[in-house]
C-alpha positions in Angstrom: 89.4 102.3 129.5 90.6 105.8 129.0 94.0 106.7 127.5 97.1 106.2 129.5 100.4 108.1 129.8 103.6 106.7 128.6 107.0 107.1 130.4 109.4 107.9 127.6 112.1 105.8 128.9 110.4 102.4 128.7 106.9 103.1 127.4 105.3 102.0 130.7 102.1 103.2 132.3 102.7 106.4 134.2 100.0 106.5 137.0 101.2 109.9 138.2 100.1 111.6 135.0 96.9 113.6 135.0 93.8 112.1 133.3 93.2 113.0 129.7 90.0 114.7 128.3 89.3 112.6 125.4 86.7 112.5 122.7 85.6 108.9 122.0 83.9 108.6 118.6 81.5 105.8 117.7 78.1 105.3 116.1 75.0 103.9 117.7 71.7 103.1 116.2 68.6 104.9 117.4 65.1 105.6 116.3 66.2 109.0 115.1 69.1 107.4 113.0 72.8 107.1 113.6 74.1 109.0 116.6 77.7 109.9 117.4 79.0 109.2 120.8 81.3 112.0 122.2 82.5 111.8 125.8 79.4 109.6 126.6 77.0 112.4 125.5 74.8 111.6 122.5 74.3 114.0 119.7 72.5 113.6 116.4 74.9 113.3 113.5 74.2 116.8 112.2 74.8 118.3 115.6 78.1 116.4 116.1 79.3 117.4 112.7 78.8 121.1 113.7 80.5 120.4 117.0 83.4 118.8 115.3 83.7 121.7 112.9 84.0 124.0 116.0 86.6 121.8 117.7 90.0 123.0 116.4 93.4 121.6 117.5 93.8 122.9 121.1 96.7 124.9 122.1 99.4 123.2 124.1 99.2 123.5 127.8 101.3 122.6 130.9 99.0 119.6 131.6 99.7 118.1 128.2 101.3 114.6 128.3 104.4 114.1 126.1 104.4 111.2 123.7 106.4 110.3 120.7 104.7 110.4 117.3 104.5 106.6 117.2 103.0 106.5 120.7 100.5 109.2 119.6 99.5 106.9 116.7 98.8 104.0 119.0 97.0 106.1 121.6 94.7 107.5 119.0 93.9 104.0 117.8 93.0 103.0 121.3 90.8 106.1 121.6 89.0 105.1 118.4 88.2 101.7 119.8 90.6 99.7 117.6 91.0 96.2 119.0 93.1 94.5 116.3 95.7 95.7 113.7 96.6 94.0 110.5 100.1 94.7 109.2 103.5 93.9 107.8 106.6 95.6 109.2 109.4 97.5 107.5 112.0 100.0 108.4 110.0 103.2 107.9 107.1 102.0 110.3 109.2 100.2 113.0 108.8 103.1 115.6 105.0 102.6 115.4 105.4 98.8 115.6 107.5 99.1 118.7 104.8 101.4 120.2 102.2 98.8 119.5 104.3 96.1 121.2 104.9 98.4 124.3 101.2 99.2 124.5 100.1 95.6 124.4 102.6 94.7 127.0 101.6 97.4 129.5 97.8 96.8 128.9 97.8 93.0 128.7 94.7 91.6 130.5 94.8 89.3 133.5 93.9 86.5 131.1 97.1 87.4 129.0 95.0 88.8 126.1 96.5 91.8 124.3 94.1 94.7 123.8 95.4 95.5 120.3 96.9 92.3 118.7 98.9 92.7 115.6 98.0 90.2 112.9 100.8 89.5 110.5 99.7 88.1 107.1 101.9 87.0 104.1 102.1 90.5 102.5 100.7 94.0 102.7 97.9 93.3 100.2 96.6 90.5 102.4 96.8 92.9 105.4 94.6 95.5 103.5 92.0 92.8 102.7 92.0 91.4 106.2 91.3 94.9 107.5 88.6 95.2 105.0 87.0 91.9 105.9 87.1 92.8 109.6 85.3 96.1 108.8 82.6 94.3 106.7 82.1 91.8 109.5 82.2 94.0 112.5 81.0 97.4 111.3 84.1 99.0 112.8 86.9 100.8 111.0 89.6 98.3 110.0 93.2 99.2 110.5 96.2 98.3 108.3 99.8 99.1 109.2 102.5 98.9 106.6 105.9 100.3 105.7 106.9 102.8 103.0 107.5 102.1 99.3 106.5 98.6 98.2 104.7 98.1 101.5 102.4 101.0 100.8 102.0 100.3 97.1 101.0 96.7 97.8 97.8 98.0 99.6 96.5 99.9 96.5 94.2 97.1 95.4 92.5 96.7 98.8 92.2 100.4 99.1 90.5 100.7 95.8 88.3 97.7 96.6 87.1 99.4 99.8 86.5 102.7 98.0 84.2 100.9 95.5 82.4 98.9 98.2 82.1 101.7 100.8 84.2 99.9 103.4 85.8 102.0 106.1 89.4 101.2 106.8 92.4 103.4 107.8 95.8 102.5 106.2 98.8 103.8 108.2 102.0 103.9 106.0 105.5 104.6 107.0 107.3 107.1 104.8 111.0 108.2 104.4 112.0 111.1 106.6 110.3 114.4 105.6 113.6 115.9 104.3 114.0 112.9 102.0 110.6 113.0 100.4 110.9 113.5 96.6 114.6 112.4 96.5 113.9 108.8 95.3 115.3 107.5 98.6 115.4 103.9 99.6 111.9 102.4 99.6 110.3 105.7 98.8 107.1 105.9 96.7 104.8 108.8 96.0 102.1 107.4 98.1 100.1 110.7 98.2 100.0 110.8 94.4 99.2 107.1 94.0 96.5 106.8 96.8 94.9 110.2 96.2 93.0 108.8 93.3 92.2 105.5 94.9 91.2 106.3 98.5 88.4 108.4 99.9 91.0 110.7 101.4 94.7 110.8 101.7 96.8 112.5 104.3 100.6 113.2 104.3 101.7 114.3 107.8 104.6 116.8 107.5 103.8 118.7 110.6 104.1 116.5 113.6 102.0 118.9 115.7 99.0 118.0 113.5 99.6 114.2 113.7 97.0 113.5 116.4 94.3 115.6 114.8 95.0 114.1 111.4 94.5 110.6 112.8 91.3 111.4 114.5 90.1 113.1 111.3 91.1 110.0 109.3 88.7 107.8 111.4 85.9 110.4 111.2 86.2 110.5 107.3 86.4 106.7 107.0 83.2 106.0 109.0 81.0 109.1 108.1 79.0 109.8 105.0 79.6 107.1 102.4 82.3 105.0 104.2 85.6 104.4 102.6 89.3 104.0 102.9 91.6 106.8 104.3 95.4 106.6 103.9 97.7 108.4 106.4 101.4 108.6 105.3 103.6 109.2 108.3 107.3 110.0 107.7 109.7 108.3 110.1 111.0 111.5 111.7 107.3 112.4 112.5 107.0 109.0 114.3 110.2 109.7 116.3 109.1 113.2 117.2 108.1 114.0 120.7 105.4 116.4 121.7 102.3 117.1 123.6 99.3 114.6 123.4 96.1 116.6 123.8 93.6 113.9 123.8 91.1 115.7 121.5 90.9 117.9 118.4 90.3 117.2 114.7 91.3 119.1 111.5 88.9 121.8 110.4 87.6 120.1 107.1 84.9 122.7 106.7 84.0 121.6 103.1 83.6 117.9 104.0 81.6 118.6 107.1 79.4 121.1 105.2 78.6 118.4 102.7 77.8 115.9 105.4 75.4 118.3 107.0 73.8 119.0 103.7 73.2 115.3 103.2 71.8 114.8 106.7 69.5 117.8 106.3 68.3 116.7 102.9 64.7 115.4 103.6 61.6 115.3 101.4 59.2 118.2 102.0 55.6 117.6 102.2 55.0 118.4 98.5 57.6 115.9 97.4 56.3 113.2 99.8 52.7 113.7 98.3 54.2 113.5 94.8 55.9 110.2 95.7 52.8 108.7 97.2 50.8 109.8 94.2 53.2 107.9 91.9 53.0 104.9 94.1 49.2 105.0 94.2 49.1 105.1 90.3 51.5 102.1 89.9 50.3 98.6 89.7 53.8 96.9 89.6 56.2 98.9 91.9 59.6 97.5 92.7 62.2 98.4 95.4 65.8 98.3 94.2 68.0 98.4 97.4 71.8 98.8 97.5 74.5 98.9 100.1 73.5 102.4 101.3 70.5 100.9 103.0 72.9 98.7 105.2 75.4 101.5 105.7 72.6 103.9 106.7 71.1 101.4 109.2 67.8 101.5 107.3 67.2 97.8 106.7 64.3 97.7 109.2 62.6 100.7 107.6 63.0 99.2 104.2 61.4 95.9 105.3 58.6 97.7 107.1 57.9 99.9 103.9 58.0 96.8 101.7 55.6 94.9 104.0 53.2 97.8 104.4 52.7 98.3 100.7 53.4 94.8 99.5 56.3 95.8 97.2 58.8 93.2 96.0 62.5 93.9 96.8 65.6 93.2 94.8 69.1 94.1 96.0 72.5 94.7 94.7 75.5 92.6 95.8 76.3 95.2 98.5 72.6 95.3 99.5 72.4 91.6 100.3 71.2 91.3 103.8 69.0 94.4 103.8 66.0 92.2 103.1 65.3 88.6 104.1 65.8 86.5 101.0 63.5 83.8 102.3 60.5 86.0 102.4 57.9 85.9 99.6 58.6 89.6 98.5 62.2 88.9 98.0 63.5 88.7 94.4 67.2 88.2 95.6 70.0 90.0 93.6 69.5 91.7 90.2 72.0 92.6 87.5 74.5 90.7 85.4 75.1 88.1 88.1 71.6 88.2 89.7 68.6 86.1 89.2 66.6 86.0 86.0 63.3 86.8 87.8 64.8 89.9 89.4 65.9 91.2 86.0 62.5 90.4 84.5 60.8 92.2 87.3 63.0 95.4 86.6 61.9 95.1 82.9 58.2 94.7 83.8 57.8 97.2 86.7 56.0 100.5 86.2 57.5 102.3 89.2 61.1 101.7 90.3 62.1 102.9 93.8 66.0 102.9 94.1 67.2 103.2 97.7 70.9 103.4 98.6 72.0 102.2 95.2 73.9 103.9 92.3 72.8 102.1 89.1 76.3 100.8 88.4 77.2 99.0 85.2 76.7 95.5 86.7 73.1 96.4 87.2 72.3 98.9 84.5 74.6 97.8 81.7 72.7 99.8 79.1 71.0 102.7 81.0 68.7 103.6 78.0 67.2 100.1 78.2 67.1 99.8 82.0 63.6 99.4 83.4 62.1 100.4 80.0 58.4 100.1 81.2 58.9 102.2 84.3 56.7 105.4 84.1 58.5 106.8 87.1 61.8 106.2 88.8 62.4 107.5 92.4 66.0 107.6 93.6 
């Protein structure tokens, strides 16, 4: 279903409003790798990144629909395919909570099911971990909705956990009114300072005209590249603001998109490929060391095919579990401090270590100088 227009008086569906031109973002698997879906047209990731870079915030026009900031938040969530929210309410986020309730009431299915149910846990930390668990299980971006001050600070642990494990979530925090930021107001916390070092990215929305584009960019950042948590701090006056809803547009983010394009275009040339095959040919005890990047990159099938084609055993990290069937003969299960003994012995004994989607963290390579001591070559 496409976006809907709100009547400001009661938040009800306005069927007289013109349809919105929206950009629906998602990821689909294909033989050529992940593909972004934009307006039902399919573009390779590199092309879509360039397209997004050239998609600035559109200027306001007479056909724009007017929404409050809170309603804009909910409509962008709907555009991004969000079908559940985990959160705990508070004064600074109540406008958005009200908008969620109105949206669910006006879009309730014939079976009575709400399109975007709000799951209320015992506290905000639980909300963050529930959003993370949903993201891990579904592959979608988890959404957490909390209030300012202690509500936001309670989500620091799940945010940091998602950053470490490459889990895409978006945390929407209420904040004191823009004019009160920095005044030590009631339930105020320096969320941008705290979360800036814990999250993949942090936004503080002070210009309500950029709210919609900021939210769309938050989802793009959370799910692209190495996935991770993005925090959006939204002052209460921005939530109560009313303005045009454009239905499209993201922030420029030229540096981020340039890095993404560089990663996508970073392929082995013929000379490097020949060098890799030469090292593989020379080895008698090669070993594949696979991490969570294999799963995030949708490369599990390719990993299995490569392992089977050359008869190479596979060991995985904790985040890489599932990339290779542990019941197969070539599986050595998990390595590292909490892994199997035979996996660690295999790492010590291998003469060619092939690391894919892994980062040699301290739980795996506790003493780097002694890791894979007999390996003549390591390909990363």
